[in-house]
KOLVODO-476004 format. One line per 8 residues: their letters; for each residue x, y, z of N, C-alpha, C. Coordinates in nm, 3 decimals, padded with zeros to 5 digits, always signed. Layout:
N
A	X/Y/Z/X/Y/Z/X/Y/Z | ...
//
This chain:
178
MKKNITLL	+20.597/+14.449/+27.729/+20.687/+14.341/+27.761/+20.623/+14.205/+27.733 | +20.494/+14.190/+27.775/+20.424/+14.064/+27.750/+20.414/+14.035/+27.601 | +20.394/+14.142/+27.521/+20.383/+14.126/+27.377/+20.514/+14.072/+27.320 | +20.627/+14.124/+27.367/+20.758/+14.078/+27.318/+20.783/+13.933/+27.355 | +20.746/+13.895/+27.475/+20.765/+13.756/+27.519/+20.677/+13.663/+27.436 | +20.553/+13.705/+27.413/+20.462/+13.625/+27.332/+20.517/+13.608/+27.191 | +20.565/+13.715/+27.131/+20.622/+13.707/+26.997/+20.745/+13.616/+26.994 | +20.828/+13.625/+27.096/+20.946/+13.540/+27.104/+20.907/+13.393/+27.115
LIFCFGIF	+20.807/+13.363/+27.197/+20.761/+13.225/+27.211/+20.702/+13.172/+27.080 | +20.625/+13.254/+27.012/+20.567/+13.214/+26.884/+20.679/+13.187/+26.783 | +20.778/+13.274/+26.779/+20.891/+13.257/+26.688/+20.967/+13.128/+26.719 | +20.996/+13.103/+26.846/+21.070/+12.982/+26.885/+20.989/+12.856/+26.854 | +20.859/+12.860/+26.881/+20.775/+12.745/+26.851/+20.773/+12.719/+26.701 | +20.765/+12.826/+26.621/+20.766/+12.812/+26.475/+20.894/+12.748/+26.426 | +21.006/+12.789/+26.479/+21.136/+12.730/+26.440/+21.139/+12.583/+26.482 | +21.093/+12.552/+26.602/+21.091/+12.413/+26.649/+21.001/+12.328/+26.561
ALQAQTVV	+20.886/+12.380/+26.524/+20.792/+12.304/+26.440/+20.852/+12.276/+26.303 | +20.923/+12.372/+26.247/+20.986/+12.351/+26.118/+21.096/+12.245/+26.126 | +21.169/+12.244/+26.235/+21.278/+12.150/+26.250/+21.228/+12.011/+26.289 | +21.106/+12.001/+26.339/+21.052/+11.873/+26.382/+21.022/+11.782/+26.263 | +21.008/+11.840/+26.146/+20.982/+11.761/+26.027/+21.111/+11.742/+25.949 | +21.132/+11.621/+25.901/+21.249/+11.589/+25.821/+21.205/+11.559/+25.679 | +21.260/+11.630/+25.584/+21.226/+11.605/+25.444/+21.298/+11.477/+25.399 | +21.220/+11.380/+25.356/+21.272/+11.253/+25.306/+21.298/+11.263/+25.156
YKHDFEKA	+21.208/+11.332/+25.087/+21.219/+11.351/+24.942/+21.144/+11.478/+24.905 | +21.204/+11.557/+24.817/+21.137/+11.679/+24.771/+21.184/+11.709/+24.629 | +21.088/+11.737/+24.542/+21.124/+11.780/+24.408/+21.022/+11.882/+24.360 | +21.071/+12.004/+24.331/+20.983/+12.106/+24.275/+21.013/+12.128/+24.126 | +21.112/+12.056/+24.073/+21.147/+12.052/+23.932/+21.206/+12.183/+23.879 | +21.228/+12.282/+23.964/+21.279/+12.411/+23.919/+21.421/+12.404/+23.863 | +21.500/+12.309/+23.910/+21.639/+12.300/+23.862/+21.656/+12.194/+23.754 | +21.547/+12.130/+23.713/+21.554/+12.024/+23.612/+21.539/+12.084/+23.472
ANVNVKNL	+21.604/+12.019/+23.377/+21.591/+12.060/+23.237/+21.472/+11.989/+23.175 | +21.440/+12.022/+23.051/+21.329/+11.959/+22.980/+21.368/+11.814/+22.952 | +21.336/+11.725/+23.047/+21.387/+11.588/+23.043/+21.280/+11.491/+23.094 | +21.288/+11.367/+23.052/+21.201/+11.261/+23.102/+21.235/+11.237/+23.249 | +21.136/+11.213/+23.334/+21.163/+11.195/+23.478/+21.254/+11.077/+23.505 | +21.255/+10.978/+23.418/+21.343/+10.863/+23.438/+21.490/+10.903/+23.431 | +21.519/+11.018/+23.372/+21.657/+11.066/+23.361/+21.696/+11.163/+23.471 | +21.605/+11.194/+23.560/+21.637/+11.281/+23.673/+21.721/+11.205/+23.775
KHKLTSWN	+21.804/+11.274/+23.848/+21.888/+11.211/+23.950/+21.810/+11.186/+24.079 | +21.684/+11.224/+24.083/+21.606/+11.218/+24.206/+21.517/+11.095/+24.218 | +21.541/+10.992/+24.139/+21.481/+10.861/+24.155/+21.331/+10.850/+24.130 | +21.271/+10.948/+24.066/+21.133/+10.932/+24.023/+21.133/+10.843/+23.900 | +21.026/+10.769/+23.882/+21.014/+10.687/+23.762/+20.868/+10.688/+23.718 | +20.842/+10.623/+23.607/+20.705/+10.614/+23.559/+20.678/+10.471/+23.513 | +20.553/+10.437/+23.509/+20.511/+10.305/+23.464/+20.436/+10.320/+23.333 | +20.415/+10.207/+23.270/+20.337/+10.200/+23.148/+20.405/+10.281/+23.038
KAQWKVVE	+20.331/+10.319/+22.939/+20.389/+10.388/+22.822/+20.397/+10.539/+22.839 | +20.335/+10.593/+22.940/+20.332/+10.739/+22.959/+20.472/+10.794/+22.980 | +20.500/+10.902/+22.914/+20.629/+10.970/+22.927/+20.609/+11.096/+23.011 | +20.661/+11.096/+23.131/+20.653/+11.211/+23.220/+20.775/+11.299/+23.194 | +20.752/+11.425/+23.162/+20.861/+11.516/+23.131/+20.850/+11.645/+23.211 | +20.966/+11.702/+23.240/+20.970/+11.833/+23.304/+20.930/+11.937/+23.199 | +20.836/+12.023/+23.236/+20.786/+12.127/+23.147/+20.819/+12.262/+23.208 | +20.863/+12.355/+23.124/+20.890/+12.491/+23.172/+20.790/+12.586/+23.109
KPGEGANG	+20.705/+12.644/+23.195/+20.607/+12.744/+23.154/+20.607/+12.850/+23.264 | +20.680/+12.958/+23.244/+20.694/+13.060/+23.349/+20.561/+13.101/+23.412 | +20.555/+13.087/+23.545/+20.440/+13.126/+23.623/+20.322/+13.030/+23.618 | +20.331/+12.921/+23.544/+20.217/+12.830/+23.530/+20.225/+12.706/+23.617 | +20.333/+12.691/+23.693/+20.342/+12.580/+23.787/+20.261/+12.613/+23.912 | +20.259/+12.521/+24.006/+20.187/+12.545/+24.132/+20.248/+12.666/+24.203 | +20.165/+12.749/+24.260/+20.207/+12.870/+24.332/+20.293/+12.962/+24.246 | +20.269/+12.960/+24.115/+20.339/+13.050/+24.024/+20.480/+13.007/+23.988
SNKFVASG	+20.515/+12.882/+24.017/+20.650/+12.835/+23.983/+20.663/+12.823/+23.831 | +20.785/+12.799/+23.784/+20.811/+12.796/+23.641/+20.817/+12.656/+23.581 | +20.839/+12.554/+23.664/+20.853/+12.419/+23.611/+20.771/+12.319/+23.693 | +20.730/+12.214/+23.624/+20.656/+12.104/+23.684/+20.674/+11.984/+23.593 | +20.622/+11.870/+23.630/+20.632/+11.752/+23.546/+20.492/+11.719/+23.493 | +20.486/+11.676/+23.366/+20.359/+11.648/+23.301/+20.363/+11.511/+23.235 | +20.251/+11.440/+23.245/+20.240/+11.309/+23.179/+20.216/+11.330/+23.031 | +20.241/+11.224/+22.955/+20.200/+11.224/+22.816/+20.051/+11.192/+22.811
PEENATLV	+19.992/+11.187/+22.691/+19.848/+11.161/+22.679/+19.808/+11.014/+22.687 | +19.906/+10.925/+22.700/+19.875/+10.782/+22.705/+19.791/+10.748/+22.827 | +19.713/+10.640/+22.819/+19.635/+10.598/+22.935/+19.725/+10.533/+23.039 | +19.675/+10.526/+23.161/+19.747/+10.465/+23.274/+19.880/+10.534/+23.307 | +19.881/+10.664/+23.311/+20.002/+10.739/+23.345/+20.025/+10.731/+23.496 | +20.141/+10.681/+23.536/+20.172/+10.665/+23.677/+20.311/+10.720/+23.706 | +20.319/+10.813/+23.799/+20.445/+10.869/+23.847/+20.476/+10.801/+23.979 | +20.598/+10.747/+23.995/+20.629/+10.659/+24.108/+20.760/+10.698/+24.175
LYKTLEVG	+20.761/+10.683/+24.308/+20.883/+10.697/+24.389/+20.885/+10.584/+24.491 | +21.000/+10.518/+24.505/+21.018/+10.415/+24.607/+21.110/+10.470/+24.715 | +21.072/+10.451/+24.841/+21.155/+10.492/+24.954/+21.142/+10.391/+25.066 | +21.253/+10.364/+25.135/+21.249/+10.280/+25.255/+21.238/+10.374/+25.374 | +21.133/+10.353/+25.455/+21.101/+10.442/+25.567/+21.121/+10.369/+25.699 | +21.107/+10.443/+25.809/+21.130/+10.388/+25.943/+20.999/+10.341/+26.008 | +21.003/+10.220/+26.064/+20.888/+10.162/+26.133/+20.846/+10.252/+26.249 | +20.717/+10.273/+26.264/+20.663/+10.351/+26.374/+20.662/+10.501/+26.351
ETYVFSAD	+20.727/+10.547/+26.247/+20.731/+10.691/+26.217/+20.612/+10.730/+26.129 | +20.569/+10.854/+26.146/+20.458/+10.907/+26.067/+20.513/+10.996/+25.957 | +20.456/+10.980/+25.838/+20.501/+11.054/+25.721/+20.383/+11.124/+25.654 | +20.415/+11.230/+25.581/+20.316/+11.301/+25.501/+20.367/+11.305/+25.358 | +20.286/+11.255/+25.266/+20.315/+11.259/+25.123/+20.227/+11.369/+25.066 | +20.288/+11.466/+24.997/+20.210/+11.577/+24.942/+20.255/+11.608/+24.799 | +20.165/+11.668/+24.724/+20.193/+11.712/+24.588/+20.084/+11.808/+24.543 | +20.121/+11.892/+24.448/+20.024/+11.979/+24.381/+19.996/+11.915/+24.246
IKVTGIKK	+19.867/+11.903/+24.212/+19.827/+11.830/+24.092/+19.725/+11.912/+24.012 | +19.742/+11.908/+23.880/+19.650/+11.978/+23.789/+19.624/+11.889/+23.668 | +19.498/+11.881/+23.624/+19.460/+11.805/+23.506/+19.439/+11.903/+23.390 | +19.499/+11.873/+23.275/+19.478/+11.956/+23.156/+19.443/+11.866/+23.038 | +19.394/+11.928/+22.931/+19.359/+11.852/+22.811/+19.211/+11.825/+22.800 | +19.134/+11.885/+22.887/+18.988/+11.870/+22.883/+18.928/+12.001/+22.933 | +18.812/+12.037/+22.882/+18.754/+12.168/+22.914/+18.655/+12.169/+23.030 | +18.603/+12.053/+23.069/+18.503/+12.051/+23.177/+18.528/+11.932/+23.268
KSFKTNYT	+18.463/+11.934/+23.384/+18.473/+11.821/+23.476/+18.418/+11.697/+23.408 | +18.485/+11.586/+23.429/+18.447/+11.461/+23.363/+18.511/+11.346/+23.438 | +18.461/+11.225/+23.418/+18.525/+11.109/+23.479/+18.668/+11.095/+23.427 | +18.698/+11.154/+23.312/+18.833/+11.147/+23.256/+18.934/+11.227/+23.339 | +18.887/+11.317/+23.423/+18.979/+11.395/+23.506/+19.009/+11.328/+23.640 | +18.957/+11.206/+23.662/+18.983/+11.133/+23.787/+19.132/+11.100/+23.798 | +19.185/+11.109/+23.919/+19.322/+11.066/+23.946/+19.334/+11.023/+24.091 | +19.443/+10.953/+24.122/+19.466/+10.899/+24.256/+19.608/+10.928/+24.300
MKATSGKK	+19.622/+10.960/+24.427/+19.753/+10.976/+24.490/+19.754/+10.879/+24.607 | +19.858/+10.791/+24.615/+19.856/+10.692/+24.723/+19.996/+10.652/+24.767 | +20.000/+10.596/+24.888/+20.122/+10.539/+24.946/+20.090/+10.395/+24.980 | +20.170/+10.300/+24.928/+20.148/+10.158/+24.952/+20.280/+10.089/+24.982 | +20.270/+09.963/+25.023/+20.388/+09.880/+25.043/+20.353/+09.738/+25.000 | +20.449/+09.669/+24.943/+20.427/+09.531/+24.901/+20.415/+09.518/+24.751 | +20.393/+09.394/+24.709/+20.382/+09.364/+24.566/+20.245/+09.308/+24.535 | +20.216/+09.296/+24.408/+20.087/+09.246/+24.362/+20.046/+09.121/+24.441
GDVHMYAK	+19.927/+09.122/+24.493/+19.877/+09.010/+24.573/+19.904/+09.025/+24.721 | +19.994/+09.114/+24.758/+20.028/+09.138/+24.900/+20.056/+09.287/+24.922 | +19.961/+09.370/+24.885/+19.978/+09.515/+24.895/+19.914/+09.567/+25.023 | +19.990/+09.649/+25.095/+19.938/+09.717/+25.213/+19.912/+09.862/+25.175 | +19.787/+09.907/+25.186/+19.750/+10.044/+25.152/+19.770/+10.132/+25.275 | +19.867/+10.220/+25.269/+19.886/+10.314/+25.379/+19.783/+10.426/+25.374 | +19.772/+10.490/+25.260/+19.678/+10.602/+25.248/+19.652/+10.628/+25.101 | +19.532/+10.683/+25.073/+19.495/+10.709/+24.934/+19.405/+10.832/+24.928
DEVKEAAP	+19.424/+10.911/+24.826/+19.338/+11.026/+24.798/+19.289/+11.010/+24.654 | +19.163/+10.971/+24.638/+19.104/+10.954/+24.505/+19.025/+11.079/+24.471 | +19.056/+11.139/+24.358/+18.988/+11.259/+24.315/+18.897/+11.224/+24.198 | +18.769/+11.251/+24.216/+18.668/+11.225/+24.113/+18.630/+11.356/+24.048 | +18.634/+11.358/+23.917/+18.594/+11.474/+23.838/+18.660/+11.603/+23.886 | +18.792/+11.605/+23.879/+18.869/+11.723/+23.919/+18.837/+11.841/+23.829 | +18.847/+11.959/+23.885/+18.829/+12.080/+23.804/+18.951/+12.093/+23.712 | +18.929/+12.099/+23.581/+19.042/+12.108/+23.490/+19.117/+12.241/+23.503
NEWTHHEI	+19.246/+12.236/+23.477/+19.332/+12.355/+23.470/+19.348/+12.428/+23.603 | +19.326/+12.359/+23.715/+19.343/+12.421/+23.847/+19.436/+12.336/+23.932 | +19.539/+12.399/+23.988/+19.630/+12.329/+24.079/+19.557/+12.302/+24.210 | +19.568/+12.179/+24.259/+19.510/+12.141/+24.387/+19.619/+12.076/+24.471 | +19.632/+12.119/+24.597/+19.732/+12.062/+24.688/+19.670/+11.941/+24.758 | +19.746/+11.832/+24.762/+19.701/+11.709/+24.828/+19.802/+11.665/+24.932 | +19.753/+11.610/+25.043/+19.839/+11.553/+25.147/+19.774/+11.427/+25.199 | +19.857/+11.323/+25.216/+19.810/+11.203/+25.284/+19.912/+11.169/+25.393
EFTVVEGR	+19.862/+11.127/+25.507/+19.946/+11.098/+25.623/+19.929/+10.952/+25.663 | +20.040/+10.890/+25.705/+20.036/+10.750/+25.745/+20.153/+10.718/+25.837 | +20.141/+10.607/+25.909/+20.247/+10.559/+25.998/+20.295/+10.423/+25.946 | +20.426/+10.407/+25.938/+20.486/+10.286/+25.882/+20.477/+10.170/+25.981 | +20.436/+10.054/+25.931/+20.426/+09.933/+26.013/+20.541/+09.838/+25.980 | +20.574/+09.754/+26.075/+20.684/+09.660/+26.058/+20.659/+09.565/+25.941 | +20.763/+09.543/+25.864/+20.753/+09.457/+25.748/+20.705/+09.529/+25.623 | +20.671/+09.655/+25.637/+20.619/+09.735/+25.525/+20.697/+09.866/+25.511
ETTMFQIY	+20.828/+09.859/+25.533/+20.912/+09.979/+25.529/+20.936/+10.032/+25.388 | +20.946/+09.941/+25.290/+20.966/+09.985/+25.152/+20.833/+10.036/+25.100 | +20.828/+10.165/+25.077/+20.702/+10.232/+25.044/+20.705/+10.284/+24.901 | +20.592/+10.271/+24.835/+20.576/+10.320/+24.699/+20.477/+10.436/+24.701 | +20.521/+10.549/+24.647/+20.437/+10.667/+24.636/+20.397/+10.680/+24.489 | +20.267/+10.693/+24.464/+20.217/+10.698/+24.327/+20.118/+10.812/+24.307 | +20.126/+10.868/+24.187/+20.023/+10.959/+24.139/+19.981/+10.900/+24.004 | +19.852/+10.869/+23.991/+19.803/+10.789/+23.878/+19.682/+10.854/+23.812
RWAKGITL	+19.682/+10.847/+23.679/+19.568/+10.893/+23.600/+19.538/+10.787/+23.495 | +19.414/+10.747/+23.479/+19.377/+10.639/+23.389/+19.349/+10.687/+23.247 | +19.269/+10.790/+23.229/+19.212/+10.827/+23.099/+19.316/+10.867/+22.995 | +19.294/+10.823/+22.875/+19.378/+10.857/+22.761/+19.344/+10.998/+22.712 | +19.445/+11.071/+22.666/+19.423/+11.204/+22.610/+19.423/+11.316/+22.712 | +19.442/+11.285/+22.838/+19.443/+11.383/+22.945/+19.586/+11.395/+22.997 | +19.627/+11.516/+23.032/+19.760/+11.537/+23.089/+19.747/+11.561/+23.238 | +19.828/+11.489/+23.315/+19.834/+11.509/+23.459/+19.963/+11.584/+23.488
NVDNFKVV	+19.953/+11.697/+23.555/+20.067/+11.781/+23.589/+20.092/+11.771/+23.738 | +20.219/+11.758/+23.778/+20.254/+11.742/+23.919/+20.366/+11.839/+23.954 | +20.354/+11.903/+24.068/+20.457/+11.994/+24.118/+20.472/+11.970/+24.268 | +20.585/+12.005/+24.321/+20.612/+11.997/+24.466/+20.584/+11.858/+24.523 | +20.641/+11.757/+24.461/+20.629/+11.618/+24.505/+20.717/+11.603/+24.630 | +20.656/+11.566/+24.743/+20.730/+11.572/+24.869/+20.686/+11.464/+24.966 | +20.785/+11.407/+25.039/+20.760/+11.314/+25.149/+20.835/+11.368/+25.271 | +20.762/+11.386/+25.381/+20.819/+11.444/+25.503/+20.792/+11.353/+25.621
KK	+20.894/+11.332/+25.706/+20.875/+11.260/+25.831/+20.836/+11.361/+25.937 | +20.724/+11.334/+26.006/+20.675/+11.427/+26.110/+20.755/+11.415/+26.236
//
């Protein structure tokens, strides 16, 4: 009897924990066609000359998925999402990221994932995950957590790679309110 009650409590807690988080934005790219991210209905965009496109390679996405988005080889590839969030709420920005186009660890495999607010000269850094010399051809899951402050509700989520000739692959781009 105690075992059944314990299992019931664990099940109920699990359901409550899942419902406690609200998905603000999620894109796993599985339903997208081979298209530039600027043409997706999900409001992702890119900066600079890099062309981010949905790529379909069965089983080669994060966790064995079939699709993900990949940067072009141009330098300064930045994938961007803008969202207005609630003051005082805590959010988690997560994504799976893989670097391709190079055979060994190098400074060229460096990339950054960050959440900021504001414009040039007045930027508030919520959180940042800088990866130095990432292992090439391996998906890595990243999460950054932050709480929104007053006056900084419009938030910019970025995944950035500097080096030319390297492809940055992104899957499961997600923002969740805790």
